Biopython code that builds the backbone (N, CA, C, O; Angstrom):
import numpy as np
from Bio.PDB.StructureBuilder import StructureBuilder

atoms = [
    (1, "UNK", "N", (26.067, -9.683, -13.116)),
    (1, "UNK", "CA", (25.240, -8.643, -12.547)),
    (1, "UNK", "C", (25.940, -7.295, -12.561)),
    (1, "UNK", "O", (27.095, -7.178, -12.971)),
    (2, "UNK", "N", (25.227, -6.296, -12.110)),
    (2, "UNK", "CA", (25.730, -4.925, -12.099)),
    (2, "UNK", "C", (26.940, -4.737, -11.190)),
    (2, "UNK", "O", (27.656, -3.743, -11.305)),
    (3, "UNK", "N", (27.167, -5.680, -10.295)),
    (3, "UNK", "CA", (28.336, -5.595, -9.415)),
    (3, "UNK", "C", (29.567, -6.245, -10.044)),
    (3, "UNK", "O", (30.659, -6.167, -9.482)),
    (4, "UNK", "N", (29.404, -6.885, -11.202)),
    (4, "UNK", "CA", (30.536, -7.462, -11.911)),
    (4, "UNK", "C", (30.833, -8.913, -11.578)),
    (4, "UNK", "O", (31.901, -9.418, -11.926)),
    (5, "UNK", "N", (29.914, -9.590, -10.913)),
    (5, "UNK", "CA", (30.128, -10.988, -10.537)),
    (5, "UNK", "C", (29.256, -11.905, -11.391)),
    (5, "UNK", "O", (28.223, -11.493, -11.919)),
    (6, "UNK", "N", (29.688, -13.136, -11.512)),
    (6, "UNK", "CA", (28.899, -14.172, -12.173)),
    (6, "UNK", "C", (28.431, -15.139, -11.105)),
    (6, "UNK", "O", (29.213, -15.562, -10.253)),
    (7, "UNK", "N", (27.161, -15.489, -11.150)),
    (7, "UNK", "CA", (26.581, -16.385, -10.161)),
    (7, "UNK", "C", (25.669, -17.378, -10.839)),
    (7, "UNK", "O", (25.213, -17.162, -11.962)),
    (8, "UNK", "N", (25.406, -18.478, -10.140)),
    (8, "UNK", "CA", (24.503, -19.495, -10.632)),
    (8, "UNK", "C", (23.135, -19.365, -9.990)),
    (8, "UNK", "O", (22.980, -18.656, -8.996)),
    (9, "UNK", "N", (22.140, -20.043, -10.549)),
    (9, "UNK", "CA", (20.769, -19.928, -10.044)),
    (9, "UNK", "C", (20.589, -20.447, -8.622)),
    (9, "UNK", "O", (19.614, -20.092, -7.959)),
    (10, "UNK", "N", (21.507, -21.279, -8.143)),
    (10, "UNK", "CA", (21.367, -21.816, -6.786)),
    (10, "UNK", "C", (22.098, -20.988, -5.735)),
    (10, "UNK", "O", (21.995, -21.274, -4.542)),
    (11, "UNK", "N", (22.838, -19.960, -6.166)),
    (11, "UNK", "CA", (23.513, -19.080, -5.219)),
    (11, "UNK", "C", (22.488, -18.209, -4.502)),
    (11, "UNK", "O", (21.495, -17.792, -5.099)),
    (12, "UNK", "N", (22.727, -17.939, -3.237)),
    (12, "UNK", "CA", (21.829, -17.080, -2.462)),
    (12, "UNK", "C", (22.245, -15.628, -2.685)),
    (12, "UNK", "O", (22.997, -15.047, -1.903)),
    (13, "UNK", "N", (21.726, -15.057, -3.789)),
    (13, "UNK", "CA", (22.053, -13.691, -4.176)),
    (13, "UNK", "C", (20.779, -12.915, -4.472)),
    (13, "UNK", "O", (19.719, -13.491, -4.720)),
    (14, "UNK", "N", (20.910, -11.593, -4.439)),
    (14, "UNK", "CA", (19.777, -10.726, -4.758)),
    (14, "UNK", "C", (20.225, -9.577, -5.640)),
    (14, "UNK", "O", (21.400, -9.211, -5.678)),
    (15, "UNK", "N", (19.249, -9.017, -6.353)),
    (15, "UNK", "CA", (19.410, -7.750, -7.048)),
    (15, "UNK", "C", (18.672, -6.722, -6.197)),
    (15, "UNK", "O", (17.507, -6.906, -5.844)),
    (16, "UNK", "N", (19.369, -5.642, -5.877)),
    (16, "UNK", "CA", (18.830, -4.595, -5.021)),
    (16, "UNK", "C", (18.109, -3.546, -5.856)),
    (16, "UNK", "O", (18.570, -3.189, -6.939)),
    (17, "UNK", "N", (16.995, -3.060, -5.366)),
    (17, "UNK", "CA", (16.223, -2.027, -6.062)),
    (17, "UNK", "C", (17.097, -0.811, -6.375)),
    (17, "UNK", "O", (18.050, -0.519, -5.653)),
    (18, "UNK", "N", (16.763, -0.109, -7.455)),
    (18, "UNK", "CA", (17.555, 1.041, -7.897)),
    (18, "UNK", "C", (17.558, 2.190, -6.896)),
    (18, "UNK", "O", (18.530, 2.943, -6.832)),
    (19, "UNK", "N", (16.484, 2.342, -6.109)),
    (19, "UNK", "CA", (16.420, 3.414, -5.101)),
    (19, "UNK", "C", (17.575, 3.316, -4.110)),
    (19, "UNK", "O", (18.099, 4.335, -3.659)),
    (20, "UNK", "N", (17.969, 2.097, -3.775)),
    (20, "UNK", "CA", (18.996, 1.874, -2.762)),
    (20, "UNK", "C", (20.331, 1.399, -3.341)),
    (20, "UNK", "O", (21.329, 1.338, -2.623)),
    (21, "UNK", "N", (20.354, 1.066, -4.624)),
    (21, "UNK", "CA", (21.586, 0.524, -5.228)),
    (21, "UNK", "C", (22.741, 1.519, -5.122)),
    (21, "UNK", "O", (23.884, 1.123, -4.897)),
    (22, "UNK", "N", (22.447, 2.798, -5.282)),
    (22, "UNK", "CA", (23.424, 3.868, -5.038)),
    (22, "UNK", "C", (24.742, 3.665, -5.777)),
    (22, "UNK", "O", (25.818, 3.742, -5.184)),
    (23, "UNK", "N", (24.643, 3.406, -7.072)),
    (23, "UNK", "CA", (25.850, 3.272, -7.882)),
    (23, "UNK", "C", (26.706, 2.068, -7.541)),
    (23, "UNK", "O", (27.873, 2.004, -7.929)),
    (24, "UNK", "N", (26.147, 1.128, -6.830)),
    (24, "UNK", "CA", (26.886, -0.086, -6.487)),
    (24, "UNK", "C", (27.537, -0.048, -5.117)),
    (24, "UNK", "O", (28.346, -0.918, -4.794)),
    (25, "UNK", "N", (27.199, 0.947, -4.304)),
    (25, "UNK", "CA", (27.841, 1.067, -2.987)),
    (25, "UNK", "C", (27.529, -0.105, -2.057)),
    (25, "UNK", "O", (28.233, -0.311, -1.068)),
    (26, "UNK", "N", (26.485, -0.871, -2.361)),
    (26, "UNK", "CA", (26.133, -2.029, -1.532)),
    (26, "UNK", "C", (26.551, -3.362, -2.157)),
    (26, "UNK", "O", (26.215, -4.426, -1.638)),
    (27, "UNK", "N", (27.285, -3.302, -3.271)),
    (27, "UNK", "CA", (27.731, -4.535, -3.927)),
    (27, "UNK", "C", (28.483, -5.444, -2.957)),
    (27, "UNK", "O", (29.364, -5.009, -2.215)),
    (28, "UNK", "N", (28.110, -6.692, -2.991)),
    (28, "UNK", "CA", (28.715, -7.775, -2.220)),
    (28, "UNK", "C", (28.436, -7.686, -0.719)),
    (28, "UNK", "O", (29.014, -8.440, 0.064)),
    (29, "UNK", "N", (27.566, -6.781, -0.321)),
    (29, "UNK", "CA", (27.160, -6.707, 1.071)),
    (29, "UNK", "C", (26.203, -7.859, 1.365)),
    (29, "UNK", "O", (25.397, -8.240, 0.517)),
    (30, "UNK", "N", (26.298, -8.400, 2.558)),
    (30, "UNK", "CA", (25.416, -9.479, 2.985)),
    (30, "UNK", "C", (24.201, -8.889, 3.685)),
    (30, "UNK", "O", (24.327, -7.996, 4.524)),
    (31, "UNK", "N", (23.029, -9.392, 3.334)),
    (31, "UNK", "CA", (21.797, -8.964, 3.982)),
    (31, "UNK", "C", (21.114, -10.182, 4.595)),
    (31, "UNK", "O", (21.395, -11.321, 4.220)),
    (32, "UNK", "N", (20.218, -9.929, 5.535)),
    (32, "UNK", "CA", (19.396, -10.974, 6.135)),
    (32, "UNK", "C", (17.969, -10.769, 5.660)),
    (32, "UNK", "O", (17.412, -9.677, 5.771)),
    (33, "UNK", "N", (17.386, -11.832, 5.129)),
    (33, "UNK", "CA", (16.022, -11.801, 4.608)),
    (33, "UNK", "C", (15.152, -12.714, 5.474)),
    (33, "UNK", "O", (15.550, -13.832, 5.804)),
    (34, "UNK", "N", (13.960, -12.227, 5.837)),
    (34, "UNK", "CA", (13.018, -13.015, 6.634)),
    (34, "UNK", "C", (11.672, -13.050, 5.925)),
    (34, "UNK", "O", (11.101, -12.012, 5.591)),
    (35, "UNK", "N", (11.176, -14.259, 5.700)),
    (35, "UNK", "CA", (9.866, -14.479, 5.084)),
    (35, "UNK", "C", (9.133, -15.519, 5.925)),
    (35, "UNK", "O", (9.637, -16.623, 6.131)),
    (36, "UNK", "N", (7.950, -15.168, 6.409)),
    (36, "UNK", "CA", (7.121, -16.086, 7.219)),
    (36, "UNK", "C", (7.905, -16.703, 8.377)),
    (36, "UNK", "O", (7.769, -17.894, 8.655)),
    (37, "UNK", "N", (8.726, -15.892, 9.054)),
    (37, "UNK", "CA", (9.464, -16.341, 10.224)),
    (37, "UNK", "C", (10.724, -17.128, 9.933)),
    (37, "UNK", "O", (11.418, -17.540, 10.862)),
    (38, "UNK", "N", (11.037, -17.347, 8.672)),
    (38, "UNK", "CA", (12.243, -18.075, 8.271)),
    (38, "UNK", "C", (13.254, -17.061, 7.730)),
    (38, "UNK", "O", (12.914, -16.227, 6.891)),
    (39, "UNK", "N", (14.499, -17.137, 8.215)),
    (39, "UNK", "CA", (15.526, -16.179, 7.807)),
    (39, "UNK", "C", (16.731, -16.867, 7.200)),
    (39, "UNK", "O", (17.044, -18.014, 7.521)),
    (40, "UNK", "N", (17.400, -16.146, 6.319)),
    (40, "UNK", "CA", (18.678, -16.594, 5.765)),
    (40, "UNK", "C", (19.431, -15.365, 5.285)),
    (40, "UNK", "O", (18.890, -14.260, 5.248)),
    (41, "UNK", "N", (20.677, -15.575, 4.920)),
    (41, "UNK", "CA", (21.502, -14.481, 4.415)),
    (41, "UNK", "C", (21.720, -14.633, 2.922)),
    (41, "UNK", "O", (21.721, -15.740, 2.385)),
    (42, "UNK", "N", (21.906, -13.497, 2.264)),
    (42, "UNK", "CA", (22.168, -13.470, 0.830)),
    (42, "UNK", "C", (23.109, -12.307, 0.539)),
    (42, "UNK", "O", (23.292, -11.413, 1.364)),
    (43, "UNK", "N", (23.696, -12.339, -0.640)),
    (43, "UNK", "CA", (24.636, -11.297, -1.037)),
    (43, "UNK", "C", (24.059, -10.469, -2.175)),
    (43, "UNK", "O", (23.446, -11.007, -3.097)),
    (44, "UNK", "N", (24.258, -9.161, -2.103)),
    (44, "UNK", "CA", (23.822, -8.253, -3.167)),
    (44, "UNK", "C", (24.847, -8.324, -4.301)),
    (44, "UNK", "O", (26.023, -8.020, -4.100)),
    (45, "UNK", "N", (24.394, -8.727, -5.494)),
    (45, "UNK", "CA", (25.316, -8.841, -6.628)),
    (45, "UNK", "C", (24.807, -8.150, -7.892)),
    (45, "UNK", "O", (25.471, -8.186, -8.928)),
    (46, "UNK", "N", (23.621, -7.516, -7.811)),
    (46, "UNK", "CA", (23.049, -6.930, -9.012)),
    (46, "UNK", "C", (22.077, -5.820, -8.627)),
    (46, "UNK", "O", (21.723, -5.659, -7.459)),
    (47, "UNK", "N", (21.652, -5.058, -9.639)),
    (47, "UNK", "CA", (20.649, -4.023, -9.469)),
    (47, "UNK", "C", (19.345, -4.483, -10.127)),
    (47, "UNK", "O", (19.362, -5.152, -11.160)),
    (48, "UNK", "N", (18.227, -4.118, -9.519)),
    (48, "UNK", "CA", (16.908, -4.458, -10.060)),
    (48, "UNK", "C", (16.152, -3.182, -10.384)),
    (48, "UNK", "O", (15.444, -2.651, -9.528)),
    (49, "UNK", "N", (16.292, -2.671, -11.626)),
    (49, "UNK", "CA", (15.598, -1.438, -12.003)),
    (49, "UNK", "C", (14.075, -1.551, -11.943)),
    (49, "UNK", "O", (13.398, -0.540, -11.761)),
    (50, "UNK", "N", (13.526, -2.743, -12.090)),
    (50, "UNK", "CA", (12.080, -2.924, -12.076)),
    (50, "UNK", "C", (11.493, -3.162, -10.695)),
    (50, "UNK", "O", (10.273, -3.250, -10.550)),
    (51, "UNK", "N", (12.340, -3.266, -9.680)),
    (51, "UNK", "CA", (11.850, -3.507, -8.317)),
    (51, "UNK", "C", (11.412, -2.201, -7.674)),
    (51, "UNK", "O", (12.011, -1.156, -7.928)),
    (52, "UNK", "N", (10.371, -2.246, -6.843)),
    (52, "UNK", "CA", (9.969, -1.037, -6.118)),
    (52, "UNK", "C", (11.022, -0.685, -5.063)),
    (52, "UNK", "O", (11.826, -1.532, -4.675)),
    (53, "UNK", "N", (11.013, 0.553, -4.611)),
    (53, "UNK", "CA", (11.929, 0.948, -3.541)),
    (53, "UNK", "C", (11.730, 0.001, -2.352)),
    (53, "UNK", "O", (10.603, -0.247, -1.922)),
    (54, "UNK", "N", (12.833, -0.515, -1.837)),
    (54, "UNK", "CA", (12.775, -1.478, -0.737)),
    (54, "UNK", "C", (12.690, -2.921, -1.207)),
    (54, "UNK", "O", (12.833, -3.840, -0.400)),
    (55, "UNK", "N", (12.457, -3.139, -2.514)),
    (55, "UNK", "CA", (12.285, -4.486, -3.045)),
    (55, "UNK", "C", (13.586, -5.152, -3.454)),
    (55, "UNK", "O", (14.611, -4.498, -3.647)),
    (56, "UNK", "N", (13.519, -6.449, -3.580)),
    (56, "UNK", "CA", (14.644, -7.279, -4.002)),
    (56, "UNK", "C", (14.183, -8.251, -5.078)),
    (56, "UNK", "O", (13.011, -8.626, -5.127)),
    (57, "UNK", "N", (15.104, -8.652, -5.932)),
    (57, "UNK", "CA", (14.865, -9.745, -6.873)),
    (57, "UNK", "C", (15.751, -10.890, -6.419)),
    (57, "UNK", "O", (16.975, -10.766, -6.423)),
    (58, "UNK", "N", (15.152, -11.995, -6.031)),
    (58, "UNK", "CA", (15.883, -13.130, -5.477)),
    (58, "UNK", "C", (16.279, -14.120, -6.566)),
    (58, "UNK", "O", (15.545, -14.318, -7.534)),
    (59, "UNK", "N", (17.439, -14.736, -6.401)),
    (59, "UNK", "CA", (17.830, -15.829, -7.295)),
    (59, "UNK", "C", (16.850, -16.977, -7.111)),
    (59, "UNK", "O", (16.145, -17.048, -6.104)),
    (60, "UNK", "N", (16.809, -17.867, -8.082)),
    (60, "UNK", "CA", (15.872, -18.989, -8.016)),
    (60, "UNK", "C", (16.103, -19.835, -6.764)),
    (60, "UNK", "O", (15.148, -20.186, -6.070)),
    (61, "UNK", "N", (17.343, -20.161, -6.477)),
    (61, "UNK", "CA", (17.643, -20.986, -5.306)),
    (61, "UNK", "C", (17.230, -20.322, -4.005)),
    (61, "UNK", "O", (16.712, -20.976, -3.100)),
    (62, "UNK", "N", (17.459, -19.026, -3.917)),
    (62, "UNK", "CA", (17.076, -18.284, -2.716)),
    (62, "UNK", "C", (15.562, -18.232, -2.582)),
    (62, "UNK", "O", (15.027, -18.448, -1.494)),
    (63, "UNK", "N", (14.869, -17.947, -3.674)),
    (63, "UNK", "CA", (13.401, -17.921, -3.646)),
    (63, "UNK", "C", (12.871, -19.275, -3.185)),
    (63, "UNK", "O", (11.988, -19.343, -2.330)),
    (64, "UNK", "N", (13.413, -20.354, -3.755)),
    (64, "UNK", "CA", (12.939, -21.702, -3.424)),
    (64, "UNK", "C", (13.280, -22.107, -1.990)),
    (64, "UNK", "O", (12.687, -23.049, -1.465)),
    (65, "UNK", "N", (14.218, -21.421, -1.350)),
    (65, "UNK", "CA", (14.488, -21.640, 0.073)),
    (65, "UNK", "C", (13.246, -21.283, 0.890)),
    (65, "UNK", "O", (12.944, -21.920, 1.899)),
    (66, "UNK", "N", (12.531, -20.246, 0.430)),
    (66, "UNK", "CA", (11.347, -19.764, 1.141)),
    (66, "UNK", "C", (10.042, -20.383, 0.653)),
    (66, "UNK", "O", (9.150, -20.647, 1.458)),
    (67, "UNK", "N", (9.916, -20.619, -0.655)),
    (67, "UNK", "CA", (8.645, -21.093, -1.216)),
    (67, "UNK", "C", (8.866, -21.574, -2.645)),
    (67, "UNK", "O", (9.871, -21.220, -3.262)),
    (68, "UNK", "N", (7.945, -22.375, -3.183)),
    (68, "UNK", "CA", (8.042, -22.769, -4.591)),
    (68, "UNK", "C", (7.925, -21.536, -5.493)),
    (68, "UNK", "O", (7.227, -20.580, -5.154)),
    (69, "UNK", "N", (8.593, -21.563, -6.613)),
    (69, "UNK", "CA", (8.543, -20.414, -7.525)),
    (69, "UNK", "C", (7.132, -20.151, -8.044)),
    (69, "UNK", "O", (6.840, -19.046, -8.502)),
    (70, "UNK", "N", (6.262, -21.141, -7.981)),
    (70, "UNK", "CA", (4.881, -20.951, -8.429)),
    (70, "UNK", "C", (4.146, -19.914, -7.580)),
    (70, "UNK", "O", (3.115, -19.393, -8.005)),
    (71, "UNK", "N", (4.658, -19.609, -6.394)),
    (71, "UNK", "CA", (4.066, -18.578, -5.532)),
    (71, "UNK", "C", (4.150, -17.222, -6.239)),
    (71, "UNK", "O", (3.245, -16.397, -6.113)),
    (72, "UNK", "N", (5.222, -16.998, -6.972)),
    (72, "UNK", "CA", (5.368, -15.791, -7.780)),
    (72, "UNK", "C", (5.996, -14.607, -7.089)),
    (72, "UNK", "O", (6.929, -14.013, -7.629)),
    (73, "UNK", "N", (5.522, -14.245, -5.923)),
    (73, "UNK", "CA", (6.036, -13.075, -5.212)),
    (73, "UNK", "C", (5.967, -13.349, -3.711)),
    (73, "UNK", "O", (5.008, -13.937, -3.210)),
    (74, "UNK", "N", (7.006, -12.909, -3.014)),
    (74, "UNK", "CA", (7.069, -13.093, -1.563)),
    (74, "UNK", "C", (6.982, -11.757, -0.866)),
    (74, "UNK", "O", (7.391, -10.731, -1.410)),
    (75, "UNK", "N", (6.443, -11.774, 0.349)),
    (75, "UNK", "CA", (6.448, -10.593, 1.212)),
    (75, "UNK", "C", (7.243, -10.950, 2.453)),
    (75, "UNK", "O", (7.085, -12.035, 3.012)),
    (76, "UNK", "N", (8.088, -10.045, 2.873)),
    (76, "UNK", "CA", (8.905, -10.275, 4.046)),
    (76, "UNK", "C", (9.658, -9.014, 4.387)),
    (76, "UNK", "O", (9.243, -7.911, 4.032)),
    (77, "UNK", "N", (10.770, -9.185, 5.078)),
    (77, "UNK", "CA", (11.598, -8.043, 5.447)),
    (77, "UNK", "C", (13.057, -8.400, 5.208)),
    (77, "UNK", "O", (13.419, -9.571, 5.087)),
    (78, "UNK", "N", (13.881, -7.370, 5.142)),
    (78, "UNK", "CA", (15.303, -7.595, 4.997)),
    (78, "UNK", "C", (16.057, -6.434, 5.633)),
    (78, "UNK", "O", (15.519, -5.338, 5.796)),
    (79, "UNK", "N", (17.316, -6.696, 5.989)),
    (79, "UNK", "CA", (18.153, -5.655, 6.584)),
    (79, "UNK", "C", (19.605, -5.927, 6.238)),
    (79, "UNK", "O", (20.004, -7.059, 5.968)),
    (80, "UNK", "N", (20.391, -4.839, 6.255)),
    (80, "UNK", "CA", (21.829, -4.952, 5.999)),
    (80, "UNK", "C", (22.508, -5.576, 7.201)),
    (80, "UNK", "O", (23.724, -5.763, 7.195)),
]
sb = StructureBuilder()
sb.init_structure("model")
sb.init_model(0)
sb.init_chain("A")
sb.init_seg("    ")
for serial, (resi, resn, name, xyz) in enumerate(atoms, 1):
    if name == "N":
        sb.init_residue(resn, " ", resi, " ")
    sb.init_atom(name, np.array(xyz, "f"), 0.0, 1.0, " ", f" {name:<3s}", serial, name[0])
structure = sb.get_structure()
C-alpha cells in the first residue's frame, strides 16, 4: 500500500480517502469503525484515490467482519 506495508486479505486494514490521506500522515494509525452497531479497530495502510471524502476501502477480511462481500458497500462511521 501507499504506506509501504504488505498485508494479507484477512488483515483488518483500510485505505483512507485521498482528502484525508495528507501525504501519508495517518499511515499506521488505528481507527475504530462502526457498522450497524458493531465496532472493531483497523489500521490505515493505504490511500484510496477513488473513495469519497470521509470514505474508506476495507480489506476483504475486515469487510466480512461486518457483512458478506455480496452486500457491496457498507454505511457506518469511523474515528481516529
